[in-house]
N, CA, C, O and the ligand as a Tripos MOL2 file, in Angstrom:
@<TRIPOS>MOLECULE
protein
  257   255    65     0     0
PROTEIN
NO_CHARGES

@<TRIPOS>ATOM
      1 N           0.8380   -1.2010    0.0040 N.3       1 MET1
      2 CA          0.0030    0.0190   -0.0090 C.3       1 MET1
      3 C           0.8590    1.2560   -0.0090 C.2       1 MET1
      4 O           0.3660    2.3450    0.2860 O.2       1 MET1
      5 N           2.1230    1.1230   -0.3300 N.am      2 ALA2
      6 CA          3.0330    2.2720   -0.3110 C.3       2 ALA2
      7 C           2.6420    3.2350   -1.4510 C.2       2 ALA2
      8 O           2.0940    2.8300   -2.4770 O.2       2 ALA2
      9 N           2.9340    4.4670   -1.2360 N.am      3 ASN3
     10 CA          2.6890    5.5270   -2.2400 C.3       3 ASN3
     11 C           1.2380    5.6960   -2.6210 C.2       3 ASN3
     12 O           0.9560    6.2790   -3.6680 O.2       3 ASN3
     13 N           0.2930    5.2090   -1.8150 N.am      4 SER4
     14 CA         -1.0980    5.4340   -2.0640 C.3       4 SER4
     15 C          -1.8100    5.8060   -0.7760 C.2       4 SER4
     16 O          -2.7110    5.0870   -0.3440 O.2       4 SER4
     17 N          -1.4280    6.9080   -0.1570 N.am      5 PRO5
     18 CA         -2.0820    7.2990    1.0870 C.3       5 PRO5
     19 C          -3.4770    7.8040    0.8160 C.2       5 PRO5
     20 O          -3.6680    8.6970   -0.0100 O.2       5 PRO5
     21 N          -4.4580    7.2400    1.5040 N.am      6 ALA6
     22 CA         -5.8380    7.7480    1.3590 C.3       6 ALA6
     23 C          -5.9720    9.0170    2.2230 C.2       6 ALA6
     24 O          -5.4950    9.0640    3.3570 O.2       6 ALA6
     25 N          -6.6350   10.0460    1.6570 N.am      7 PRO7
     26 CA         -6.8330   11.2870    2.3940 C.3       7 PRO7
     27 C          -7.8590   11.1320    3.5280 C.2       7 PRO7
     28 O          -7.9910   12.0290    4.3610 O.2       7 PRO7
     29 N          -8.5560   10.0470    3.5680 N.am      8 TRP8
     30 CA         -9.5390    9.8110    4.6020 C.3       8 TRP8
     31 C          -9.4160    8.3940    5.0890 C.2       8 TRP8
     32 O          -8.8240    7.5400    4.4290 O.2       8 TRP8
     33 N          -9.9780    8.1540    6.2420 N.am      9 ALA9
     34 CA        -10.0090    6.7880    6.7820 C.3       9 ALA9
     35 C         -11.0180    5.9770    6.0510 C.2       9 ALA9
     36 O         -12.1410    6.4200    5.8140 O.2       9 ALA9
     37 N         -10.6220    4.7860    5.6910 N.am     10 LEU10
     38 CA        -11.5520    3.8500    4.9840 C.3      10 LEU10
     39 C         -12.1580    2.8700    5.9550 C.2      10 LEU10
     40 O         -11.4480    2.1570    6.6640 O.2      10 LEU10
     41 N         -13.4630    2.8400    5.9840 N.am     11 ILE11
     42 CA        -14.1960    1.9590    6.8720 C.3      11 ILE11
     43 C         -15.1360    1.1060    6.0450 C.2      11 ILE11
     44 O         -16.0050    1.6120    5.3350 O.2      11 ILE11
     45 N         -14.9410   -0.2050    6.1530 N.am     12 ASP12
     46 CA        -15.8720   -1.1210    5.4360 C.3      12 ASP12
     47 C         -17.1710   -1.2160    6.1670 C.2      12 ASP12
     48 O         -17.2080   -1.5790    7.3420 O.2      12 ASP12
     49 N         -18.2550   -0.8890    5.4750 N.am     13 ARG13
     50 CA        -19.5840   -0.9830    6.0970 C.3      13 ARG13
     51 C         -20.4830   -1.7700    5.1520 C.2      13 ARG13
     52 O         -20.7900   -1.3330    4.0430 O.2      13 ARG13
     53 N         -20.8790   -2.8970    5.6030 N.am     14 GLU14
     54 CA        -21.7950   -3.7380    4.7670 C.3      14 GLU14
     55 C         -23.2630   -3.4770    5.1740 C.2      14 GLU14
     56 O         -24.1760   -3.9880    4.5250 O.2      14 GLU14
     57 N         -23.4920   -2.7050    6.2160 N.am     15 ASP15
     58 CA        -24.8450   -2.5410    6.7030 C.3      15 ASP15
     59 C         -25.4400   -1.1670    6.2930 C.2      15 ASP15
     60 O         -26.5590   -0.8190    6.6690 O.2      15 ASP15
     61 N         -24.6590   -0.4190    5.5220 N.am     16 VAL16
     62 CA        -25.1410    0.8890    5.0700 C.3      16 VAL16
     63 C         -25.2100    0.8690    3.5510 C.2      16 VAL16
     64 O         -24.1970    0.6560    2.8840 O.2      16 VAL16
     65 N         -26.3870    1.0870    3.0060 N.am     17 ALA17
     66 CA        -26.5470    1.0570    1.5470 C.3      17 ALA17
     67 C         -26.2760    2.4170    0.9780 C.2      17 ALA17
     68 O         -26.7220    3.4130    1.5480 O.2      17 ALA17
     69 N         -25.5610    2.5060   -0.1240 N.am     18 PRO18
     70 CA        -25.4190    3.7630   -0.8290 C.3      18 PRO18
     71 C         -26.7430    4.1730   -1.4520 C.2      18 PRO18
     72 O         -27.6450    3.3500   -1.6120 O.2      18 PRO18
     73 N         -26.8540    5.4480   -1.8030 N.am     19 ILE19
     74 CA        -28.0770    6.0120   -2.3620 C.3      19 ILE19
     75 C         -27.8670    6.3960   -3.7890 C.2      19 ILE19
     76 O         -26.8670    7.0390   -4.1100 O.2      19 ILE19
     77 N         -28.7800    6.0240   -4.6710 N.am     20 CYS20
     78 CA        -28.6910    6.3950   -6.0660 C.3      20 CYS20
     79 C         -28.7510    7.9490   -6.1780 C.2      20 CYS20
     80 O         -29.6400    8.5740   -5.6000 O.2      20 CYS20
     81 N         -27.8090    8.5560   -6.9180 N.am     21 PRO21
     82 CA        -27.8150   10.0030   -7.0310 C.3      21 PRO21
     83 C         -28.9510   10.5010   -7.9430 C.2      21 PRO21
     84 O         -29.2130   11.7040   -7.9840 O.2      21 PRO21
     85 N         -29.6140    9.6200   -8.6570 N.am     22 HIS22
     86 CA        -30.6820   10.0190   -9.5460 C.3      22 HIS22
     87 C         -32.0400    9.9700   -8.9210 C.2      22 HIS22
     88 O         -32.8130   10.9230   -9.0230 O.2      22 HIS22
     89 N         -32.3500    8.8480   -8.2620 N.am     23 CYS23
     90 CA        -33.7390    8.6680   -7.7210 C.3      23 CYS23
     91 C         -33.7550    8.5990   -6.1980 C.2      23 CYS23
     92 O         -34.8260    8.4420   -5.6120 O.2      23 CYS23
     93 N         -32.5980    8.7110   -5.5370 N.am     24 ASP24
     94 CA        -32.5060    8.7360   -4.0630 C.3      24 ASP24
     95 C         -32.9840    7.4360   -3.4220 C.2      24 ASP24
     96 O         -33.2400    7.4180   -2.2180 O.2      24 ASP24
     97 N         -33.1090    6.3910   -4.1500 N.am     25 ASN25
     98 CA        -33.4090    5.0740   -3.5370 C.3      25 ASN25
     99 C         -32.1760    4.3960   -2.9850 C.2      25 ASN25
    100 O         -31.0750    4.6310   -3.4830 O.2      25 ASN25
    101 N         -32.3240    3.5770   -1.9900 N.am     26 ASP26
    102 CA        -31.2100    2.8370   -1.4550 C.3      26 ASP26
    103 C         -30.7440    1.8530   -2.5280 C.2      26 ASP26
    104 O         -31.5230    1.2420   -3.2600 O.2      26 ASP26
    105 N         -29.4050    1.7480   -2.5640 N.am     27 LEU27
    106 CA        -28.8190    0.7920   -3.5210 C.3      27 LEU27
    107 C         -28.2960   -0.4150   -2.7540 C.2      27 LEU27
    108 O         -27.1180   -0.4750   -2.4020 O.2      27 LEU27
    109 N         -29.1900   -1.3860   -2.4970 N.am     28 GLU28
    110 CA        -28.7180   -2.6010   -1.8300 C.3      28 GLU28
    111 C         -27.8200   -3.3780   -2.7800 C.2      28 GLU28
    112 O         -26.9580   -4.1530   -2.3640 O.2      28 GLU28
    113 N         -28.0470   -3.1480   -4.0700 N.am     29 HIS29
    114 CA        -27.1960   -3.7590   -5.0690 C.3      29 HIS29
    115 C         -27.2780   -2.9080   -6.3350 C.2      29 HIS29
    116 O         -28.2000   -2.1050   -6.4780 O.2      29 HIS29
    117 N         -26.3640   -3.0680   -7.2200 N.am     30 VAL30
    118 CA        -26.4570   -2.4000   -8.5180 C.3      30 VAL30
    119 C         -26.4940   -3.4820   -9.5930 C.2      30 VAL30
    120 O         -26.0220   -4.6020   -9.3980 O.2      30 VAL30
    121 N         -27.0640   -3.1130  -10.7190 N.am     31 LEU31
    122 CA        -27.1220   -4.0520  -11.8300 C.3      31 LEU31
    123 C         -25.9590   -3.8160  -12.7700 C.2      31 LEU31
    124 O         -25.4890   -2.6860  -12.8960 O.2      31 LEU31
    125 N         -25.4930   -4.8460  -13.4240 N.am     32 ARG32
    126 CA        -24.3570   -4.7420  -14.3250 C.3      32 ARG32
    127 C         -24.6660   -5.5020  -15.5850 C.2      32 ARG32
    128 O         -25.2170   -6.6020  -15.5330 O.2      32 ARG32
    129 N         -24.3250   -4.9400  -16.6980 N.am     33 ARG33
    130 CA        -24.4380   -5.6840  -17.9050 C.3      33 ARG33
    131 C         -23.4450   -5.2180  -18.9370 C.2      33 ARG33
    132 O         -23.0510   -4.0520  -18.9210 O.2      33 ARG33
    133 N         -23.0340   -6.0710  -19.8170 N.am     34 GLY34
    134 CA        -22.1190   -5.6820  -20.8400 C.3      34 GLY34
    135 C         -22.8390   -4.9450  -21.9210 C.2      34 GLY34
    136 O         -23.9340   -5.3370  -22.3240 O.2      34 GLY34
    137 N         -22.2410   -3.8740  -22.4020 N.am     35 THR35
    138 CA        -22.8810   -3.1020  -23.4380 C.3      35 THR35
    139 C         -22.5780   -3.7310  -24.7740 C.2      35 THR35
    140 O         -21.6330   -4.5050  -24.9220 O.2      35 THR35
    141 N         -23.4050   -3.3800  -25.7490 N.am     36 GLY36
    142 CA        -23.2300   -3.9470  -27.0760 C.3      36 GLY36
    143 C         -22.1760   -3.2590  -27.8800 C.2      36 GLY36
    144 O         -21.7450   -3.7670  -28.9150 O.2      36 GLY36
    145 N         -21.7580   -2.1220  -27.4260 N.am     37 PHE37
    146 CA        -20.7840   -1.3620  -28.1770 C.3      37 PHE37
    147 C         -19.4150   -1.3490  -27.4680 C.2      37 PHE37
    148 O         -19.3050   -0.7950  -26.3740 O.2      37 PHE37
    149 N         -18.4000   -1.9310  -28.0540 N.am     38 PRO38
    150 CA        -17.1070   -1.9090  -27.4530 C.3      38 PRO38
    151 C         -16.4620   -0.5240  -27.5280 C.2      38 PRO38
    152 O         -16.4270    0.1000  -28.5890 O.2      38 PRO38
    153 N         -15.9550   -0.0560  -26.3890 N.am     39 LEU39
    154 CA        -15.2500    1.2100  -26.3440 C.3      39 LEU39
    155 C         -13.7860    0.9200  -26.1240 C.2      39 LEU39
    156 O         -13.3550    0.6640  -25.0000 O.2      39 LEU39
    157 N         -13.0290    0.9590  -27.1900 N.am     40 GLY40
    158 CA        -11.6290    0.5700  -27.0930 C.3      40 GLY40
    159 C         -11.4660   -0.9060  -27.0320 C.2      40 GLY40
    160 O         -12.2020   -1.6610  -27.6680 O.2      40 GLY40
    161 N         -10.4650   -1.3320  -26.2340 N.am     41 GLN41
    162 CA        -10.1650   -2.7790  -26.0900 C.3      41 GLN41
    163 C         -11.0270   -3.3520  -24.9840 C.2      41 GLN41
    164 O         -11.3820   -2.6760  -24.0180 O.2      41 GLN41
    165 N         -11.3500   -4.6200  -25.1590 N.am     42 GLY42
    166 CA        -12.0550   -5.2920  -24.0730 C.3      42 GLY42
    167 C         -13.5360   -5.0160  -24.0750 C.2      42 GLY42
    168 O         -14.0630   -4.3580  -24.9720 O.2      42 GLY42
    169 N         -14.2020   -5.5260  -23.0620 N.am     43 ARG43
    170 CA        -15.6400   -5.4400  -22.9260 C.3      43 ARG43
    171 C         -15.9910   -4.3080  -22.0220 C.2      43 ARG43
    172 O         -15.4040   -4.1640  -20.9500 O.2      43 ARG43
    173 N         -16.9270   -3.5050  -22.4210 N.am     44 THR44
    174 CA        -17.3280   -2.4090  -21.5630 C.3      44 THR44
    175 C         -18.5490   -2.8540  -20.6960 C.2      44 THR44
    176 O         -19.5640   -3.3230  -21.2090 O.2      44 THR44
    177 N         -18.3970   -2.6870  -19.4060 N.am     45 LEU45
    178 CA        -19.4510   -3.0330  -18.5050 C.3      45 LEU45
    179 C         -20.1450   -1.7270  -18.0300 C.2      45 LEU45
    180 O         -19.4950   -0.7140  -17.7710 O.2      45 LEU45
    181 N         -21.4370   -1.7970  -17.9330 N.am     46 VAL46
    182 CA        -22.1880   -0.6340  -17.4820 C.3      46 VAL46
    183 C         -22.8920   -1.0080  -16.1830 C.2      46 VAL46
    184 O         -23.5170   -2.0640  -16.0850 O.2      46 VAL46
    185 N         -22.7840   -0.1400  -15.1980 N.am     47 TYR47
    186 CA        -23.4620   -0.3410  -13.9270 C.3      47 TYR47
    187 C         -24.6210    0.6230  -13.8160 C.2      47 TYR47
    188 O         -24.4720    1.8070  -14.1160 O.2      47 TYR47
    189 N         -25.7790    0.1350  -13.3880 N.am     48 PHE48
    190 CA        -26.9370    1.0160  -13.3350 C.3      48 PHE48
    191 C         -27.8210    0.6610  -12.1420 C.2      48 PHE48
    192 O         -27.7480   -0.4310  -11.5780 O.2      48 PHE48
    193 N         -28.6630    1.6410  -11.7860 N.am     49 CYS49
    194 CA        -29.5340    1.5590  -10.6930 C.3      49 CYS49
    195 C         -30.6850    0.5660  -10.9560 C.2      49 CYS49
    196 O         -31.2860    0.6210  -12.0290 O.2      49 CYS49
    197 N         -31.0060   -0.3260  -10.0260 N.am     50 PRO50
    198 CA        -32.1290   -1.2380  -10.2310 C.3      50 PRO50
    199 C         -33.4940   -0.5720  -10.1430 C.2      50 PRO50
    200 O         -34.5070   -1.1450  -10.5440 O.2      50 PRO50
    201 N         -33.5030    0.6410   -9.6130 N.am     51 HIS51
    202 CA        -34.8030    1.3170   -9.4130 C.3      51 HIS51
    203 C         -35.1730    2.2120  -10.6380 C.2      51 HIS51
    204 O         -36.2660    2.1120  -11.1950 O.2      51 HIS51
    205 N         -34.2470    3.0560  -11.0120 N.am     52 CYS52
    206 CA        -34.5670    3.9830  -12.1360 C.3      52 CYS52
    207 C         -33.7830    3.6350  -13.3940 C.2      52 CYS52
    208 O         -34.0100    4.2230  -14.4520 O.2      52 CYS52
    209 N         -32.8530    2.6710  -13.2820 N.am     53 ARG53
    210 CA        -32.0790    2.1570  -14.4250 C.3      53 ARG53
    211 C         -31.1850    3.2100  -15.0120 C.2      53 ARG53
    212 O         -30.7240    3.0510  -16.1420 O.2      53 ARG53
    213 N         -30.9240    4.2600  -14.3120 N.am     54 LYS54
    214 CA        -29.9460    5.2550  -14.8260 C.3      54 LYS54
    215 C         -28.5610    4.7610  -14.5470 C.2      54 LYS54
    216 O         -28.3140    4.0730  -13.5570 O.2      54 LYS54
    217 N         -27.6530    5.1190  -15.4310 N.am     55 VAL55
    218 CA        -26.3050    4.6050  -15.3820 C.3      55 VAL55
    219 C         -25.5130    5.2650  -14.2540 C.2      55 VAL55
    220 O         -25.4920    6.4860  -14.1020 O.2      55 VAL55
    221 N         -24.8620    4.4000  -13.4670 N.am     56 LEU56
    222 CA        -24.0400    4.8820  -12.3740 C.3      56 LEU56
    223 C         -22.6010    4.9650  -12.7620 C.2      56 LEU56
    224 O         -21.8510    5.7700  -12.2090 O.2      56 LEU56
    225 N         -22.1820    4.1250  -13.7310 N.am     57 GLY57
    226 CA        -20.7720    4.1680  -14.1230 C.3      57 GLY57
    227 C         -20.4530    3.1180  -15.1380 C.2      57 GLY57
    228 O         -21.2670    2.2440  -15.4340 O.2      57 GLY57
    229 N         -19.2520    3.2100  -15.6740 N.am     58 PHE58
    230 CA        -18.7690    2.2640  -16.6570 C.3      58 PHE58
    231 C         -17.4840    1.6540  -16.1440 C.2      58 PHE58
    232 O         -16.7910    2.2350  -15.3100 O.2      58 PHE58
    233 N         -17.1720    0.4580  -16.6610 N.am     59 ALA59
    234 CA        -15.9140   -0.1700  -16.3310 C.3      59 ALA59
    235 C         -15.4430   -0.9500  -17.5540 C.2      59 ALA59
    236 O         -16.2510   -1.4630  -18.3280 O.2      59 ALA59
    237 N         -14.1750   -1.0260  -17.7080 N.am     60 GLN60
    238 CA        -13.6210   -1.8130  -18.8140 C.3      60 GLN60
    239 C         -13.3510   -3.2110  -18.2850 C.2      60 GLN60
    240 O         -12.5620   -3.3980  -17.3590 O.2      60 GLN60
    241 N         -14.0280   -4.2060  -18.8950 N.am     61 GLY61
    242 CA        -13.7770   -5.5740  -18.5270 C.3      61 GLY61
    243 C         -12.8320   -6.2050  -19.4970 C.2      61 GLY61
    244 O         -12.8630   -5.9270  -20.6950 O.2      61 GLY61
    245 N         -11.9810   -7.0660  -18.9660 N.am     62 ARG62
    246 CA        -11.0570   -7.8300  -19.8330 C.3      62 ARG62
    247 C         -11.4830   -9.2400  -20.0150 C.2      62 ARG62
    248 O         -10.7080  -10.0920  -20.4500 O.2      62 ARG62
    249 N         -12.7230   -9.4910  -19.6810 N.am     63 VAL63
    250 CA        -13.2800  -10.8470  -19.8660 C.3      63 VAL63
    251 C         -13.8610  -10.9850  -21.2490 C.2      63 VAL63
    252 O         -14.6260  -10.1350  -21.7050 O.2      63 VAL63
    253 N         -13.5010  -12.0440  -21.9020 N.am     64 PHE64
    254 CA        -14.0140  -12.1980  -23.2880 C.3      64 PHE64
    255 C         -15.0290  -13.2990  -23.3620 C.2      64 PHE64
    256 O         -15.5660  -13.5730  -24.4350 O.2      64 PHE64
    257 ZN        -31.9060    5.2610   -9.2220 Zn       65 ZN65
@<TRIPOS>BOND
     1     1     2 1
     2     2     3 1
     3     3     4 2
     4     3     5 am
     5     5     6 1
     6     6     7 1
     7     7     8 2
     8     7     9 am
     9     9    10 1
    10    10    11 1
    11    11    12 2
    12    11    13 am
    13    13    14 1
    14    14    15 1
    15    15    16 2
    16    15    17 am
    17    17    18 1
    18    18    19 1
    19    19    20 2
    20    19    21 am
    21    21    22 1
    22    22    23 1
    23    23    24 2
    24    23    25 am
    25    25    26 1
    26    26    27 1
    27    27    28 2
    28    27    29 am
    29    29    30 1
    30    30    31 1
    31    31    32 2
    32    31    33 am
    33    33    34 1
    34    34    35 1
    35    35    36 2
    36    35    37 am
    37    37    38 1
    38    38    39 1
    39    39    40 2
    40    39    41 am
    41    41    42 1
    42    42    43 1
    43    43    44 2
    44    43    45 am
    45    45    46 1
    46    46    47 1
    47    47    48 2
    48    47    49 am
    49    49    50 1
    50    50    51 1
    51    51    52 2
    52    51    53 am
    53    53    54 1
    54    54    55 1
    55    55    56 2
    56    55    57 am
    57    57    58 1
    58    58    59 1
    59    59    60 2
    60    59    61 am
    61    61    62 1
    62    62    63 1
    63    63    64 2
    64    63    65 am
    65    65    66 1
    66    66    67 1
    67    67    68 2
    68    67    69 am
    69    69    70 1
    70    70    71 1
    71    71    72 2
    72    71    73 am
    73    73    74 1
    74    74    75 1
    75    75    76 2
    76    75    77 am
    77    77    78 1
    78    78    79 1
    79    79    80 2
    80    79    81 am
    81    81    82 1
    82    82    83 1
    83    83    84 2
    84    83    85 am
    85    85    86 1
    86    86    87 1
    87    87    88 2
    88    87    89 am
    89    89    90 1
    90    90    91 1
    91    91    92 2
    92    91    93 am
    93    93    94 1
    94    94    95 1
    95    95    96 2
    96    95    97 am
    97    97    98 1
    98    98    99 1
    99    99   100 2
   100    99   101 am
   101   101   102 1
   102   102   103 1
   103   103   104 2
   104   103   105 am
   105   105   106 1
   106   106   107 1
   107   107   108 2
   108   107   109 am
   109   109   110 1
   110   110   111 1
   111   111   112 2
   112   111   113 am
   113   113   114 1
   114   114   115 1
   115   115   116 2
   116   115   117 am
   117   117   118 1
   118   118   119 1
   119   119   120 2
   120   119   121 am
   121   121   122 1
   122   122   123 1
   123   123   124 2
   124   123   125 am
   125   125   126 1
   126   126   127 1
   127   127   128 2
   128   127   129 am
   129   129   130 1
   130   130   131 1
   131   131   132 2
   132   131   133 am
   133   133   134 1
   134   134   135 1
   135   135   136 2
   136   135   137 am
   137   137   138 1
   138   138   139 1
   139   139   140 2
   140   139   141 am
   141   141   142 1
   142   142   143 1
   143   143   144 2
   144   143   145 am
   145   145   146 1
   146   146   147 1
   147   147   148 2
   148   147   149 am
   149   149   150 1
   150   150   151 1
   151   151   152 2
   152   151   153 am
   153   153   154 1
   154   154   155 1
   155   155   156 2
   156   155   157 am
   157   157   158 1
   158   158   159 1
   159   159   160 2
   160   159   161 am
   161   161   162 1
   162   162   163 1
   163   163   164 2
   164   163   165 am
   165   165   166 1
   166   166   167 1
   167   167   168 2
   168   167   169 am
   169   169   170 1
   170   170   171 1
   171   171   172 2
   172   171   173 am
   173   173   174 1
   174   174   175 1
   175   175   176 2
   176   175   177 am
   177   177   178 1
   178   178   179 1
   179   179   180 2
   180   179   181 am
   181   181   182 1
   182   182   183 1
   183   183   184 2
   184   183   185 am
   185   185   186 1
   186   186   187 1
   187   187   188 2
   188   187   189 am
   189   189   190 1
   190   190   191 1
   191   191   192 2
   192   191   193 am
   193   193   194 1
   194   194   195 1
   195   195   196 2
   196   195   197 am
   197   197   198 1
   198   198   199 1
   199   199   200 2
   200   199   201 am
   201   201   202 1
   202   202   203 1
   203   203   204 2
   204   203   205 am
   205   205   206 1
   206   206   207 1
   207   207   208 2
   208   207   209 am
   209   209   210 1
   210   210   211 1
   211   211   212 2
   212   211   213 am
   213   213   214 1
   214   214   215 1
   215   215   216 2
   216   215   217 am
   217   217   218 1
   218   218   219 1
   219   219   220 2
   220   219   221 am
   221   221   222 1
   222   222   223 1
   223   223   224 2
   224   223   225 am
   225   225   226 1
   226   226   227 1
   227   227   228 2
   228   227   229 am
   229   229   230 1
   230   230   231 1
   231   231   232 2
   232   231   233 am
   233   233   234 1
   234   234   235 1
   235   235   236 2
   236   235   237 am
   237   237   238 1
   238   238   239 1
   239   239   240 2
   240   239   241 am
   241   241   242 1
   242   242   243 1
   243   243   244 2
   244   243   245 am
   245   245   246 1
   246   246   247 1
   247   247   248 2
   248   247   249 am
   249   249   250 1
   250   250   251 1
   251   251   252 2
   252   251   253 am
   253   253   254 1
   254   254   255 1
   255   255   256 2
@<TRIPOS>SUBSTRUCTURE
     1 MET1         2 RESIDUE 1 A MET
     2 ALA2         6 RESIDUE 1 A ALA
     3 ASN3        10 RESIDUE 1 A ASN
     4 SER4        14 RESIDUE 1 A SER
     5 PRO5        18 RESIDUE 1 A PRO
     6 ALA6        22 RESIDUE 1 A ALA
     7 PRO7        26 RESIDUE 1 A PRO
     8 TRP8        30 RESIDUE 1 A TRP
     9 ALA9        34 RESIDUE 1 A ALA
    10 LEU10       38 RESIDUE 1 A LEU
    11 ILE11       42 RESIDUE 1 A ILE
    12 ASP12       46 RESIDUE 1 A ASP
    13 ARG13       50 RESIDUE 1 A ARG
    14 GLU14       54 RESIDUE 1 A GLU
    15 ASP15       58 RESIDUE 1 A ASP
    16 VAL16       62 RESIDUE 1 A VAL
    17 ALA17       66 RESIDUE 1 A ALA
    18 PRO18       70 RESIDUE 1 A PRO
    19 ILE19       74 RESIDUE 1 A ILE
    20 CYS20       78 RESIDUE 1 A CYS
    21 PRO21       82 RESIDUE 1 A PRO
    22 HIS22       86 RESIDUE 1 A HIS
    23 CYS23       90 RESIDUE 1 A CYS
    24 ASP24       94 RESIDUE 1 A ASP
    25 ASN25       98 RESIDUE 1 A ASN
    26 ASP26      102 RESIDUE 1 A ASP
    27 LEU27      106 RESIDUE 1 A LEU
    28 GLU28      110 RESIDUE 1 A GLU
    29 HIS29      114 RESIDUE 1 A HIS
    30 VAL30      118 RESIDUE 1 A VAL
    31 LEU31      122 RESIDUE 1 A LEU
    32 ARG32      126 RESIDUE 1 A ARG
    33 ARG33      130 RESIDUE 1 A ARG
    34 GLY34      134 RESIDUE 1 A GLY
    35 THR35      138 RESIDUE 1 A THR
    36 GLY36      142 RESIDUE 1 A GLY
    37 PHE37      146 RESIDUE 1 A PHE
    38 PRO38      150 RESIDUE 1 A PRO
    39 LEU39      154 RESIDUE 1 A LEU
    40 GLY40      158 RESIDUE 1 A GLY
    41 GLN41      162 RESIDUE 1 A GLN
    42 GLY42      166 RESIDUE 1 A GLY
    43 ARG43      170 RESIDUE 1 A ARG
    44 THR44      174 RESIDUE 1 A THR
    45 LEU45      178 RESIDUE 1 A LEU
    46 VAL46      182 RESIDUE 1 A VAL
    47 TYR47      186 RESIDUE 1 A TYR
    48 PHE48      190 RESIDUE 1 A PHE
    49 CYS49      194 RESIDUE 1 A CYS
    50 PRO50      198 RESIDUE 1 A PRO
    51 HIS51      202 RESIDUE 1 A HIS
    52 CYS52      206 RESIDUE 1 A CYS
    53 ARG53      210 RESIDUE 1 A ARG
    54 LYS54      214 RESIDUE 1 A LYS
    55 VAL55      218 RESIDUE 1 A VAL
    56 LEU56      222 RESIDUE 1 A LEU
    57 GLY57      226 RESIDUE 1 A GLY
    58 PHE58      230 RESIDUE 1 A PHE
    59 ALA59      234 RESIDUE 1 A ALA
    60 GLN60      238 RESIDUE 1 A GLN
    61 GLY61      242 RESIDUE 1 A GLY
    62 ARG62      246 RESIDUE 1 A ARG
    63 VAL63      250 RESIDUE 1 A VAL
    64 PHE64      254 RESIDUE 1 A PHE
    65 ZN65       257 GROUP 0 **** ****
């Protein structure tokens, strides 16, 4: 963990659900699916809210 000091203390909490920034519902889980359009190399994964289905983020997957 050298050379990567976190500016805040990290606390693992499994009992607190994050809130969707779009619909303000609790996110007990998020949905993930591969998109049909590749962006660059690898598979693009999209994460989205199960309540309003708005996109929370993207990730590059290297799974083929
Ligand atoms: Zn939402």
